[in-house]
Rosetta silent file (secondary structure, phi, psi, omega in degrees, C-alpha in Angstrom):
SEQUENCE: MSFADAVRSVLTQYANFTGRARRSEFWWYTLFTAVVYFVLGIVAAAAHTSVLTYIVALALFVPTLAVSVRRLHDTGRSGWWVLVDLVPFVGWIVLVVFCVQDSQPGTNAYGPSPKGADVIPGAIA
SCORE:     score description
SCORE:     0.000 S_00000001
   1 L     0.000  132.402 -179.169   26.853   44.053   18.598 S_00000001
   2 L   -82.953  170.321  179.845   30.534   43.812   17.697 S_00000001
   3 H   -57.568  -51.223 -178.046   32.317   45.605   14.883 S_00000001
   4 H   -64.218  -40.959  178.768   32.456   42.521   12.652 S_00000001
   5 H   -62.533  -40.192 -179.254   28.829   41.590   13.391 S_00000001
   6 H   -65.845  -46.685 -179.933   27.659   45.101   12.517 S_00000001
   7 H   -63.926  -43.119  178.815   29.529   45.237    9.211 S_00000001
   8 H   -62.620  -42.447 -179.855   28.362   41.733    8.311 S_00000001
   9 H   -61.985  -45.827 -178.633   24.767   42.601    9.223 S_00000001
  10 H   -66.720  -43.560 -176.430   24.726   45.762    7.112 S_00000001
  11 H   -73.145  -25.943  175.880   26.394   44.162    4.102 S_00000001
  12 H   -80.957  -22.142  175.790   24.114   41.107    4.167 S_00000001
  13 L  -107.395   40.115 -168.510   21.056   43.386    4.364 S_00000001
  14 L   -58.077  -26.346 -179.327   22.531   45.766    1.794 S_00000001
  15 L  -124.420   25.077  179.987   19.217   46.709    0.186 S_00000001
  16 L   -93.386  108.213 -178.595   16.846   46.112    3.102 S_00000001
  17 L  -100.812    9.246  178.405   15.053   49.375    3.842 S_00000001
  18 L  -110.492  158.063  179.003   12.544   47.805    6.237 S_00000001
  19 L    93.215 -162.586 -173.697   12.958   47.036    9.892 S_00000001
  20 L  -133.378  151.453  177.329   15.166   48.636   12.490 S_00000001
  21 L  -127.033  132.286  178.839   18.909   48.987   13.133 S_00000001
  22 L   -68.660  161.952  177.296   20.492   49.445   16.549 S_00000001
  23 H   -58.870  -43.725 -177.263   22.820   52.330   17.317 S_00000001
  24 H   -62.199  -41.039  178.142   25.783   49.990   17.578 S_00000001
  25 H   -60.924  -47.902 -178.453   25.106   48.515   14.140 S_00000001
  26 H   -62.726  -48.790 -174.162   24.870   51.973   12.555 S_00000001
  27 H   -74.991  -33.959  173.781   27.919   53.504   14.261 S_00000001
  28 H   -64.173  -40.787  177.999   30.201   50.470   13.831 S_00000001
  29 H   -66.277  -37.208  177.075   29.327   50.466   10.127 S_00000001
  30 H   -62.831  -41.432  175.416   29.973   54.220    9.988 S_00000001
  31 H   -62.424  -42.437  177.638   33.429   53.630   11.507 S_00000001
  32 H   -57.523  -48.300 -179.393   34.035   50.873    8.950 S_00000001
  33 H   -65.727  -36.196  177.868   33.207   53.172    6.030 S_00000001
  34 H   -63.121  -42.793  178.861   35.380   55.954    7.478 S_00000001
  35 H   -66.204  -42.387  178.886   38.352   53.582    7.727 S_00000001
  36 H   -60.233  -46.188 -179.320   37.722   52.258    4.205 S_00000001
  37 H   -67.929  -33.792  176.991   37.619   55.786    2.771 S_00000001
  38 H   -64.187  -48.169  179.277   40.742   56.787    4.735 S_00000001
  39 H   -63.548  -42.384  178.434   42.696   53.806    3.374 S_00000001
  40 H   -63.941  -33.750  176.126   41.353   54.440   -0.133 S_00000001
  41 H   -62.877  -41.371  177.485   42.457   58.065    0.137 S_00000001
  42 H   -66.363  -44.636  179.115   46.006   56.941    0.858 S_00000001
  43 H   -63.487  -42.448 -179.898   45.929   54.398   -1.970 S_00000001
  44 H   -64.651  -38.877  178.533   44.460   56.960   -4.382 S_00000001
  45 H   -67.027  -39.134  179.959   47.130   59.509   -3.482 S_00000001
  46 H   -70.644  -35.541 -177.556   49.893   56.941   -3.998 S_00000001
  47 H   -90.316   -6.514 -178.707   48.442   55.709   -7.280 S_00000001
  48 L    57.300   34.841  175.692   47.526   59.207   -8.520 S_00000001
  49 L  -151.585  149.560 -179.852   44.034   58.016   -9.394 S_00000001
  50 L  -119.582   19.854 -178.854   40.733   57.951   -7.574 S_00000001
  51 H   -61.548  -43.768 -179.498   38.900   55.420   -9.733 S_00000001
  52 H   -62.954  -37.378  178.236   38.937   52.795   -6.976 S_00000001
  53 H   -61.996  -42.625  178.970   37.516   55.310   -4.515 S_00000001
  54 H   -66.228  -38.139  179.328   34.586   56.022   -6.821 S_00000001
  55 H   -65.241  -45.337  179.641   33.909   52.309   -7.329 S_00000001
  56 H   -66.712  -40.586  178.329   33.900   51.618   -3.581 S_00000001
  57 H   -60.896  -41.137  177.597   31.754   54.702   -2.897 S_00000001
  58 H   -66.021  -39.252 -179.840   29.240   53.474   -5.456 S_00000001
  59 H   -68.715  -33.907 -177.295   29.283   49.969   -3.941 S_00000001
  60 H   -90.859   -5.167 -176.978   28.748   51.266   -0.385 S_00000001
  61 H   -61.687  -51.908 -176.654   26.073   53.832   -1.271 S_00000001
  62 H   -66.252  -46.427  177.468   23.041   51.518   -1.083 S_00000001
  63 H   -61.206  -36.422  178.798   24.092   49.698    2.139 S_00000001
  64 H   -66.234  -43.069  177.695   24.836   53.058    3.792 S_00000001
  65 H   -64.036  -42.654 -178.452   21.469   54.447    2.757 S_00000001
  66 H   -64.391  -44.879 -179.177   19.676   51.282    3.906 S_00000001
  67 H   -69.093  -30.574  176.580   21.267   51.222    7.370 S_00000001
  68 H   -66.436  -42.478  178.643   20.533   54.947    7.756 S_00000001
  69 H   -64.964  -44.078  178.871   16.864   54.378    6.955 S_00000001
  70 H   -64.749  -34.098  177.769   16.693   51.420    9.360 S_00000001
  71 H   -66.616  -41.408  176.617   18.379   53.529   12.070 S_00000001
  72 H   -63.864  -38.586  176.383   15.764   56.264   11.595 S_00000001
  73 H   -60.545  -37.713 -178.381   13.055   53.598   11.814 S_00000001
  74 H   -65.312  -27.882  177.850   14.532   52.483   15.131 S_00000001
  75 L   -90.050    2.473  177.220   14.039   55.983   16.520 S_00000001
  76 L    89.092   13.819 -179.629   10.425   56.014   15.292 S_00000001
  77 L  -106.878  155.943  174.988   11.008   58.269   12.287 S_00000001
  78 L   -68.064  148.467  177.231   10.248   57.713    8.632 S_00000001
  79 H   -64.241  -19.640  179.320   13.168   56.775    6.430 S_00000001
  80 H   -64.783  -17.507  177.161   12.427   59.829    4.330 S_00000001
  81 H   -62.452  -16.401  178.398   14.126   61.887    7.057 S_00000001
  82 H   -61.860  -23.484  179.318   17.402   60.775    5.483 S_00000001
  83 H   -70.646  -13.862  177.387   16.758   63.485    2.884 S_00000001
  84 H   -62.816  -20.390  177.940   17.339   66.147    5.558 S_00000001
  85 H   -63.530  -19.364  179.604   21.022   65.494    4.848 S_00000001
  86 H   -78.968  -12.431  178.196   20.552   67.445    1.608 S_00000001
  87 L   -74.142  123.183 -176.741   19.881   70.672    3.531 S_00000001
  88 L   -60.037  143.023  173.381   23.113   72.703    3.444 S_00000001
  89 L    70.298  -50.080 -173.448   25.097   73.193    6.660 S_00000001
  90 L  -106.470  -14.254 -176.166   22.540   71.915    9.183 S_00000001
  91 H   -59.815  -45.667 -178.836   21.032   68.852    7.502 S_00000001
  92 H   -68.483  -29.606  177.858   23.786   66.459    8.522 S_00000001
  93 H   -66.376  -44.600  178.292   23.685   67.785   12.096 S_00000001
  94 H   -60.827  -43.651 -179.573   19.969   66.980   12.360 S_00000001
  95 H   -63.921  -41.239  177.810   20.596   63.514   10.931 S_00000001
  96 H   -63.482  -42.814  178.648   23.425   62.842   13.407 S_00000001
  97 H   -60.356  -42.948  178.667   21.210   63.946   16.315 S_00000001
  98 H   -63.196  -41.180 -176.232   18.477   61.562   15.152 S_00000001
  99 H   -75.169  -20.327  178.784   20.948   58.677   14.772 S_00000001
 100 H   -80.736  -24.242 -176.205   22.473   59.244   18.220 S_00000001
 101 L   -65.305  152.949 -179.673   19.114   58.948   19.980 S_00000001
 102 L   -70.072  160.836  178.156   18.139   55.725   21.728 S_00000001
 103 L   -65.845  153.143  169.261   15.771   53.217   20.188 S_00000001
 104 L   -72.680  128.314 -179.458   12.052   53.397   20.761 S_00000001
 105 L   -69.406  148.977  177.494   11.354   50.671   23.300 S_00000001
 106 L    74.290 -163.592 -179.547    9.128   47.817   22.263 S_00000001
 107 L   -85.220  135.242  173.193    7.518   47.434   18.883 S_00000001
 108 E  -119.626 -168.522 -176.087    6.945   50.534   16.778 S_00000001
 109 L   -63.967  -14.995 -175.528    5.443   51.025   13.301 S_00000001
 110 L  -105.680    2.651  175.868    8.620   49.642   11.707 S_00000001
 111 E   129.756 -177.881 -179.804    8.865   46.387   13.629 S_00000001
 112 L   -73.069  159.216  179.744   10.017   44.883   16.891 S_00000001
 113 L   -64.076  132.906  177.867   12.951   46.290   18.797 S_00000001
 114 L   -72.137   -9.896  177.797   16.281   44.894   17.592 S_00000001
 115 L   -74.146  -13.006  176.817   17.421   44.871   21.230 S_00000001
 116 L    94.137  -31.355  179.968   15.264   41.802   21.721 S_00000001
 117 L   -84.665  118.563 -178.431   13.326   43.077   24.705 S_00000001
 118 L  -101.411   31.314 -178.872    9.807   43.817   23.585 S_00000001
 119 L  -114.716  133.312  177.879    8.885   45.304   26.958 S_00000001
 120 L   -83.981  122.200 -179.385    8.459   49.016   27.537 S_00000001
 121 L   -59.303  135.678  177.758   10.343   50.058   30.681 S_00000001
 122 L    85.004   -5.434 -179.361    8.005   51.280   33.406 S_00000001
 123 L   -80.446  148.524  178.327    4.912   49.817   31.727 S_00000001
 124 L   -86.744  125.214 -176.227    2.465   47.818   33.783 S_00000001
 125 L   -78.039    0.000    0.000    2.272   44.256   32.531 S_00000001
């Protein structure tokens, strides 16, 4: 999945908390938000106001949460694991480790694999 495809996919499914999201979709979108916040930081410093930053953060909150939940679903975990991010110091590390892991092959409780191959490697057909 390309950068543009990932951002488009996340923003068109902005409130979809069901299904699965590939690693590439999640990490390209994460890069997109990092760049947006970096540019907004420069604009806010030049304009001596951070109102625009707060508006964009509010607008991107739900899509970011949704893609995080779908990414956790892809690894076979409940979306509620996103709340581990609230644990001070180590919560975000646990969440990053979960999001870096490969997808569960085949169909899991949250739907078919977004990679398209619904075959488990090494399984006897």
